[in-house]
N, C-alpha and C positions, 0 to 999 in steps of 0.2 A: 099959850103954853108957858108954864112958869118953871124956871130952873131952880127955884129956891125950895119948892115943896112938891109932894106927890111922888117923887122917884125913890129909888132905893136909898136908904140912908147910908152914908160913908163915915158915920161917926162911930160912937161907942156902942151903938145899938144895932143889932141885926147883922153886922159884917163879921167876917172871920177874924179870930184873934191870933195874928201871926206872932205875937210876942210870947204866947204860951208854948209854942213849938209842938202842939199835939193836934189831934183831930179836931176840926171845928165842930163843935157841938158835943165831943166826948172827953173822957178823962185822960190824963197823960200816962204812957206805958211805964212798967216797972223795969228799968234798965238793969238793975242788979240781978233780978230774978232771971232775966233773959241770959245774962252772961253766965250765971251758974248753970243754967240748963244747957247752954252750948258746951261748957267745959265737961259736963257729965257725958254728953254725946261723944265728944272727942275721946274721952277715957275708955268708953265702951268699944269704940272702933279700934283703939290700940290693943285692947285685950283680945279682940277677935283676930287681929292681924298676927299677934304673937302666938295665939293658939293655932291658927292656921299654919304659920311657919313651922311650929314644932311638929305638927302632924305631917307636913311634907318631909321634914328632916327624918322623922321616924320611918315614914314610908320608904325614903331613899335608902336608909340603913338596912331596913328589912329586905329591900331589893338586892342590895350588895350581898347580904348574908345568904339570901336565896341563891344567887348566882354562884357564890363560893361553894355552897353545899352541893349544887348540881355539878359543878366542875370537879369537886372532890370525888363524887361518885363516878365520874368519867362517863356519865350517860350522854352528855352533849356538851358542846362548846369546846374551845381550845384552851390549852394551858401552857404557860411558858415556864413551868417549874423546872429548874435545871436538873433536879434529881431524876426526873423521868427520862433523861437522855442517857443515863447510865445503864449498863446491862443488869439483868436480874442477878440476885445474889448467887444463885446456883451456877450462873454462867461465868462468874469471876474465878480465874484459876486460883487454886489454893497454894500457898507457899509451902504446905506440907507434902505436896506431891513428890514422889521419888524423882531424883535427878537422873538423867541418862548416864549410863556407864559405857566406857569404851574399852574393849579388850586389847591388851597390849599385843602387838604382832611382832614376832622376832624378825630381825633384819634378814634380808636374803643372804644366802651363802655367797662367799667370794667366788669369782670365776675360777674354774678348775685350772685354767692356764696360768693363773697367778702363782700357783704352787709348783708347777712343773717347769717354770721358765727361769728359775734362779735357784742355785744350790742352797742359798741362805734360807729359803722358805720350803724347799723340798726336803722335808725331814722324815718322811715315812721310810721304814726299812726297805732297802733296795738289794735284791739278789736275783739269781736265776729262778729261785723258787717263787718269789713274789711276782715276777714278770711272767712266768710260765707255770701257773699253779695246777693245771688240770692235765690228765693223761689223754684226753681226747677233746677236740674242738670241732665245731661245725660252723663253717663260714660259707655263705651263699649256697647253702644246701649241700655242701660237700663236707664229709667227715674226714678228719685227719687225726692220726695217732701220734702222740709224742713218743719219740724213741730215745732222745739223749739231750742233756743240757750241759752247759759249761760256762764258767765265769773266768775272765782273764783280766788281771790288773794291768798287765803289759798288753795294751790293745793291739800293738803291731804283731804280736805272736798269733793272733787270730785273723790276720789279714794278709793278702798277697802283696807283692812288691809295689803295686800301684796305690793301694789304699793305706797300707801301713804308715808311710811317711805323712800322709794327710792327717791321720789320727794322732801321730806323735807330735807334730808341730802345733796342733791345736789343743794339746794337753788333755787328751782323752784319759779319764780316770778309771774306766772299767768298760769291758765289752762282754755282754751276756748273750750266749747263743743257745738256740734250741732247734732240733730237727724234727720235722713232721713228715709222715709218709701216707700215701694214698694210691693204691692200684698201680704200682710200678713207678711212681713218681716220688721224689723226695725234695723237700725245701728246707733250707737252713735259714733261720731268722737271726739277725744280730742287732742288738740295741746297745749303742755306745752312749756313755754319759759324759757331759761337759759342764763347765761352770755356769753357763747361761745360754739363753736362746739365741743370742747373736752369734755365738761361737758355733753352735750346732747348725745354724743356717749356713754359715761359712763353709763348714765341712761338706754339707750337701752340694754346694756349688762347686767345690773343689774335688768332688768324688772321682776316684779312679778305681778300676776293678782290681781285685774283687775281695769279697768276704770268703774266708776259708770254710768250705762245707764241712759239717760235723757228722761223721759216721758213728755207728753204734746202735745197740738195741735191735739188731737184725738188719740194719741198713749198712751195706758195704760202702767202701770209699767211693765217692761219686764227685763229678765235676772237678776232677784234678787236672786232667790233660785234655779234656774235650770242652767244646763250647756249651755253655749253659745260659739260662735266662736270669737276668739280674734286675734289681731295682734299688733306688736310694731316695731317702726322704728325711724329713725332720719334723719334730713337734716339741715345742718347749725347748728344754736344754738337752734333748735327746736326738741323735741322728740314728736312723735305723736302715738296715740293708737286708736284702734277701738274695739267695742264689738257689735256683731250682733246675732239676734235670732228671734224667732217667737213671733208675737204680741198676740197670743192666749195663751201664757204661756207654751207651750210645749218646752221640752228641744231640743237643737240642738247639737247632738253629732257629731262624726267624719264623719258619713254617711250623714249628712245634707249638701249636696253640695251647695244648694241654700243659706243657711245661711253663709257658708264659702265664697261663692262668694260675698255676700253682705259685709262681713268684708273686703275682698280684695278691693272691689270697694271703700269703705270708706277710706281705707289706700291710694289708688291711688289718691283720690280726695284731701286728706290732703297734700300729696307730691306736687301735682300740685298747690295748693294754696300757700304753702310756697315758692315754686320756683317762682311763679308769683310775689310774694312780692319782691324777689330779682331782677327779671327782670325789674319791674317798677322803682325801685330805680337806677338800672344801666342805663336805658334809660334817666331818669331825670338828672343823673349826666353828661351824655354825652352832653345833650342840655344846661346845665347850664354853664355860663362862669366860675364860681368858681369850677365846678365839684363836688358840694356837694350833699348831700342827701336831700330828702324832709324834711319839718319841722317835728320835733318829736312830738309825741302825743300818748296818750293811753286813752281808755275809756272802760267801762264795757258793 
């Protein structure tokens, strides 16, 4: 075996040419063409990416618009538009609607007792005629006929020895009497005027008999020398008294219930007349723009 001949040659013939950098037995590649080709491929890919991104963006915008259109129709989906939380236009109150009006109510009339409790407010005409205006009165189902009236500026003249001094020391200004009769009974009512309610109340507490009975109009003198039934009371600035008995001159003791009833009926009537005086002045004051009392006046 010879190492010098017969084996593959390692010289310039038959072996690969590593210095050329190419394929053994082929031509060298065109590096410039390959680079240009690669660049064109990268450009195409960029264009496709951009086109694809634009299509996706368009699709997204179209989706948003579609959702907005659907929500605007209100057919589905929720909306957070603040305007939808407001009431419909027809539900909103109009500022042109008429405003409520309130009817003025007149003040209530003053209490009647305010007018009959002090001479400064009690200005209505005062006389036997205003206190005893009718010829017949019915009280508790009993009818009484008016027979006589009288007015005394000197109050003691219309009272007996016990009552006279009481009226005088309390400055009684007038005593108005009236007599009523019913079936053999007669009752005299006396209404005495004072300056205020306090004085009238004092007279009631100091009362001593009696009021002088007033005859006349077919009624004879009665209750002069015999026992009769009496009462005493007050309302406002007025004290009022009654004396009742038999027109035949017979005494009326504690057992004479009819005479006692007549005395009570007379007292109730006096109370009603004084209170009516206060009510009339109260109503007149409520109707008057000045709220005053009727014109003052007195007669006998």
